[in-house]
C-alpha positions, 0 to 999 in steps of 0.5 A: 499500499501507500503511505505519507511521509514527511519531507527532508528536515520535517518530523511527524507529528500525527500519523494514523495510517490514512491518506494525511499526516502532520509534519513540523519542521526541526530546529535550525540547530538540529538538522536530522530526523530519527529513523522512525521518523517522529523525532529530531536529532543532531547527526554527527556524520552527515545526512541521507537523502532522506534527511536521516543520520548516516554513519560510516562503514562498519558503524552502527547508528544509535539514537536511543539509550539502552533504556529508550531514552532519546539522545540528543546527538546520535552516535556512530559506534565502530564494531569491534572487527578484531578477535574475539569479537569479529564483528561488523555492521549488519545490512541495515546498520542497526547492530554488530553482528559476527562477520562472514566466516570467510573473512575470519578464515582468510583474514583473522579480521572483518576486512578483505583487503587486497590481495584477498578477493571480495566476491558476493559477500564472501573473502577468498584467498587470492592463493586459492584455485577459484572456478572460472570467472562466471558470465552473469547472464540470462538467455531469453530465447523466445524474445531473442534477449540476453541480459546481465541479471543483478542477481547473478551479478551478486551471487553467481561467483560467490556461490560457485566459489564457495561451492567448489572450495568449501562444498558449502551446501547452501552456495551449491544449492544457489548455484544449481537454482541460477542454472535452472533459472537459465533453462539448464541449458548447457554449451561447451563454450559458455562459462554462465551458471549451467556452465559453472555448475558442470565444471564443478560437477566434473571435478568433484568426482572424488565426492562421490555420489549421493544416495546410490544415485549415479547422477547426484554428486554429494554436496551438490543438487541433482540437476541432470540425468547425465551430461549429455542427451541420449539416457531418457529411455534408460530413465523412463523405461528400464525399470517399472515404478515399484508399487501397483495402482488400482481404482478400488483400494486404499488411499495410497493405491488410488492416488498418486502421492507426490511430494515436492522439496522446495527451496528459495533462490538463495538455496535454503531448503524450505519444507517438503510438501504434498501437491495437493491444494494447488502448489503446481496449479497456477489456475485458481479452483476448489480444493476438490478440483485441485486435488482431483489431479492426483486421483489415479486414472483421472485425466485432468486438464485445467487452463486460465489466463492470469495477468502479469500484474497478479503474478509479480504480486503473487511470485516476488521471489522464485521458489524451486521444486525437486519432485518425488513420487512416494511408495511403500516398499515390501517392508512397509518402509516409505521410499521416494522416487525422483520424477524426471522433468522434460524441460522444452526450453532447454538448449544443448549446444544451441539446440531444443533437443527436448522438443522432438518426439525422439526420446533418445535426443532428450536431456531430462532434468530434475529441478524446476519453478513455476514463475521467475521474476528475479533473473530478469532484474537489471541493475537494481533488484528492487525494481520490476524485472525486465523480463519474467518467465512462467511455466505456461504448460506443465504436464505429468504424464503417466504411462501403463507398462504393456501386458501388465495385468496389475496396475504397473507403470513406468516412472512419471514424467513432467513436462514443462513449457516456459514462456518469457514475457517482456514486462511493459505494462503488467495491468493489460499483459497476460499469460495463458497457462495450463496444467494436465495429467495424462494417462497413456498406454502402448495401443499398438498391439491393440491396433494390430488386433483391430487391423486383423479383425478389420481384415477378417471381417472385411473378407467376409464382408466380400463374400457375403456382398458376393452371395447378395449379388448373386441372389440379386441376378438370379431374381433378375434372370440374368447370368451376364456380369455387366457393369450394373452387376458390378455397380450392384456389387459395390453397393452391397459391399459398401453397406456390408463394410459399413456394417464391419466398421460399425461392429468393430467401433462399437465393440472397441467402445464397449471394451474400453468402457467395460474393461476400463470401468470393471477393472480393480488392478489397472491393466487398461487406460483410455486412449489419448486423442491422438490414439483415437484417430483410427477409431474416428476414421472408422466411424467416418468411413462407416458414415460414409459408406452408408450415405454413398448407398442412398 
């Protein structure tokens, strides 16, 4: 909201939070105003642009005594940076706090003077081997814009250095988040956030892997399934998800128990959270409808248009998610299965490898976000971003294992497409977003069986049409096969073939309806729209053939 403030050199007399305030000019011999704006005070070391007292670096401003009495003249107290205090002023300049540990480690004080290196609020020794100098740029491929991010300028090098030298967990997470904000894009010639992450990943093999997962380096976030395309089929099809699902059973059997580990942009772990309640759904709806997305076997689709102003208000900072699917082992112990992400905006060597249908070209990732209003801020983090990035299409795909009779599925896949928005007028700009959950099974065997049935019934239709044509010829008393006979045969055959198409489509429809609804352990999914093309073709052929005989 908005509020009233006094001009420089004036103090507040009355302010009830309304649309007006009463101010009073300070005496000539008192040049400043207290930080809260209610009193006049003498400032020994100058004024800020707002007319308030300021102190030098590593000094804190004191305006009141310990019992709250207002001082006539403000004090600027120097923080003791020597051992054992090691204190420095905090960001607000209000109190002395222990200085950052890297300062103490390197200089045994709170000073990081030359030849030591100060970057991102951390101090590094010039003798230490630091990672390559990072490029603080973010690429927005849809807009053709590459900008220098203020967040990256402040944090990229310090995060990479702290992760590299100290295996600092928060710094490693922050570096990983900056790579995710750059769409996990990889290029052999770049030292952007993802380039630095890969440099550290490759050169820390000695640390070993985490949780017996080959792609997860100790102390680093898990961002990629391998460092090059081609492993997607192994991840998605080599193993079944180690539990079975049903349409009738306990809550664990009929619901997809997704869990997400969430992190802020600075790399701090926030919490574990269930996806129910619309965590990943940007469109508002009732709790019941939002939670229906995770009922097993329920095809779900949601879409809406959201204004950019609402996005900026609701998502001032990005939240990053690592998604897992919970299941119970044979011993009753709960386990988590990592859910891979197919980011359609990812570029590998300047190519959008995830946008094709060939799974062997995909490069799967792990971490994602919904809205990024941070990386697109230039020069000042307090100002509106120049560009924002929104997850405009999120789709969770569940695939049934072929020939299963017990509801076995392959590991789920979450596909995300991001939209880059150049912020010009947030009140009038908007973004279309959607969220869906799709279930699919391999219909190739069913298609082969349908084709065989069509061939057999089509052959019988030919014989039946010949018999009807022969009967018609006997009734006419003619034994000559002329053009009229051929035409009559074609009419009979068109009608019989239409009946064949109707029989096959009705039988297929009944099969889908009865088996899908009656099954307890899932062995049949309803076809996707793309898989219904042959079914629709058969219906169209049946009607066309019936119309042709009239």
